[in-house]
C-alpha positions in Angstrom: 141.7 -24.2 -17.5 138.4 -22.8 -16.2 134.7 -23.4 -15.6 133.1 -20.4 -17.3 129.6 -19.1 -16.9 127.2 -20.2 -19.7 125.7 -17.3 -21.6 121.9 -17.3 -21.3 119.3 -16.3 -23.8 118.7 -13.4 -24.8 122.5 -12.6 -24.8 123.2 -11.3 -28.3 126.4 -13.3 -28.6 124.3 -16.5 -28.9 122.8 -15.1 -32.2 126.3 -14.5 -33.7 127.7 -16.5 -36.6 131.1 -17.6 -35.5 134.2 -17.3 -37.8 136.2 -20.3 -38.7 139.3 -21.2 -36.7 142.4 -20.6 -38.7 145.1 -20.9 -36.0 144.6 -24.2 -34.2 147.3 -23.5 -31.6 145.2 -20.6 -30.4 142.2 -22.6 -29.3 143.6 -25.1 -26.8 142.4 -23.0 -23.9 138.9 -22.7 -25.5 138.7 -26.5 -25.9 139.7 -27.1 -22.3 137.3 -24.4 -21.0 134.5 -26.0 -22.9 135.4 -29.4 -21.4 135.6 -28.0 -17.9 132.4 -26.1 -18.2 130.5 -29.1 -19.7 131.8 -31.3 -16.9 130.7 -28.9 -14.3 127.2 -28.6 -15.8 124.1 -30.5 -15.1 124.3 -34.3 -15.2 124.0 -35.8 -18.7 125.2 -32.6 -20.4 126.1 -34.0 -23.8 127.4 -30.9 -25.7 128.5 -27.3 -25.6 129.6 -24.8 -28.2 132.2 -22.1 -27.9 129.7 -19.1 -28.2 127.9 -20.4 -25.1 131.0 -19.4 -23.0 131.6 -16.2 -25.0 134.3 -17.6 -27.3 133.2 -16.6 -30.7 134.9 -19.4 -32.7 133.7 -22.5 -34.5 134.5 -25.1 -31.8 132.1 -27.5 -30.1 132.3 -30.5 -27.8 129.9 -33.5 -28.1 129.8 -36.6 -26.0 126.4 -38.1 -26.4 127.3 -41.3 -24.5 127.1 -39.2 -21.3 123.3 -39.7 -21.5 122.8 -43.4 -20.5 119.5 -43.5 -22.4 121.3 -43.2 -25.7 124.5 -45.4 -25.8 126.4 -46.2 -28.9 127.6 -42.9 -30.1 131.0 -42.0 -31.5 132.4 -41.1 -28.0 134.0 -37.8 -27.1 134.3 -35.4 -30.1 136.1 -32.1 -30.3 134.8 -30.5 -33.5 136.6 -27.5 -35.0 135.0 -25.8 -38.0 132.3 -28.6 -38.3 130.2 -28.8 -41.5 127.3 -31.1 -42.1 128.1 -32.6 -45.5 125.4 -35.2 -45.8 122.0 -35.6 -44.2 119.0 -37.8 -44.7 115.7 -38.7 -43.1 113.9 -36.9 -40.4 113.3 -37.3 -36.6 111.8 -35.3 -33.8 113.6 -35.1 -30.4 112.9 -33.2 -27.2 115.9 -30.8 -26.9 117.2 -28.7 -24.0 120.0 -26.3 -23.9 122.4 -24.9 -21.2 121.7 -21.4 -22.6 117.9 -21.9 -22.2 117.7 -23.8 -18.9 114.0 -23.3 -18.3 112.7 -24.8 -21.6 112.7 -27.8 -23.8 111.1 -28.3 -27.2 110.3 -30.9 -29.8 112.6 -30.2 -32.7 112.6 -31.7 -36.1 116.1 -32.6 -37.4 117.8 -34.9 -39.9 117.9 -38.5 -38.8 121.3 -39.3 -40.1 124.2 -37.0 -40.9 127.9 -36.9 -41.8 130.0 -34.1 -40.4 133.4 -33.0 -41.6 135.6 -31.2 -39.1 139.1 -30.7 -37.8 140.5 -32.2 -34.6 142.5 -30.0 -32.2 145.7 -30.8 -34.0 144.3 -29.5 -37.3 143.8 -32.9 -38.9 140.6 -33.3 -41.0 138.1 -35.8 -39.7 134.7 -37.1 -40.6 132.0 -38.7 -38.5 128.7 -40.4 -39.5 126.0 -40.2 -36.9 122.3 -41.0 -36.4 119.6 -40.9 -33.7 120.3 -38.9 -30.6 124.0 -38.2 -31.3 123.0 -36.6 -34.7 120.6 -34.3 -32.9 123.3 -33.2 -30.5 125.7 -32.6 -33.3 123.1 -30.5 -35.2 122.2 -28.6 -32.1 125.9 -27.6 -31.4 126.6 -26.7 -35.0 123.5 -24.5 -34.9 125.1 -22.6 -32.0 128.1 -21.9 -34.2 125.7 -20.4 -36.8 123.9 -18.2 -34.3 120.9 -20.4 -34.1 119.1 -21.6 -30.9 116.6 -24.5 -30.7 113.9 -21.8 -30.3 114.6 -20.8 -33.9 113.6 -24.3 -35.0 110.3 -24.6 -33.0 107.5 -25.0 -35.4 104.6 -24.3 -33.1 105.3 -22.6 -29.7 101.9 -23.7 -28.4 102.4 -27.4 -29.0 106.2 -27.9 -29.1 107.7 -25.6 -26.4 107.7 -26.8 -22.8 108.7 -25.4 -19.5 111.3 -27.6 -17.9 110.3 -29.5 -14.8 112.1 -28.1 -11.7 113.9 -30.8 -9.8 
C-alpha cells in the first residue's frame, strides 16, 4: 500500500491507548502499510506498531529474525489485539525505537512471555517467546498501550544513551 512517515516523539498520538480491532476486514491496509514502512526503515528494523504510523488500532508487526545477531525467533508475526498472558524472569536489553531515532536505553523486561493475539483473518493465536524476540514483542505491545521505552527508563543518567550517528 504505502510507506508512511513514522510519528516522532513527542507526538501525542504515541501516548494514546489504542482500541481493540473489531472488524478484521478493515485493517488489511494498515497491516500492509506497517509492513511497507518497516521494510523501508533502517536496516534491522524488527518491529513497528500501528500508532507509529498514525493508525490508532491494536496492530503490530514483529520480525525479530531480521536482526542477524538474534536468530531463532518465531518468524514474521502480525499481531492483532495482542495481550501478554504469561511472563517470567527478567532481562535488560538496549532498546531503540523508530519514533525516538536519536536515543537508545537499557530497559528491564520479562525474559520469557506468552502472547495471545489474532492473526489478520481473525483466528486466535498464541506465541511463546524469550530473549530478544520477547523484548521486541513487549516493546511493540507497549506502543499499543501508549507507552514508549522512555517511560520504562529507570535512571536517565545511567540508562539513556544518545545514538551514534552513522
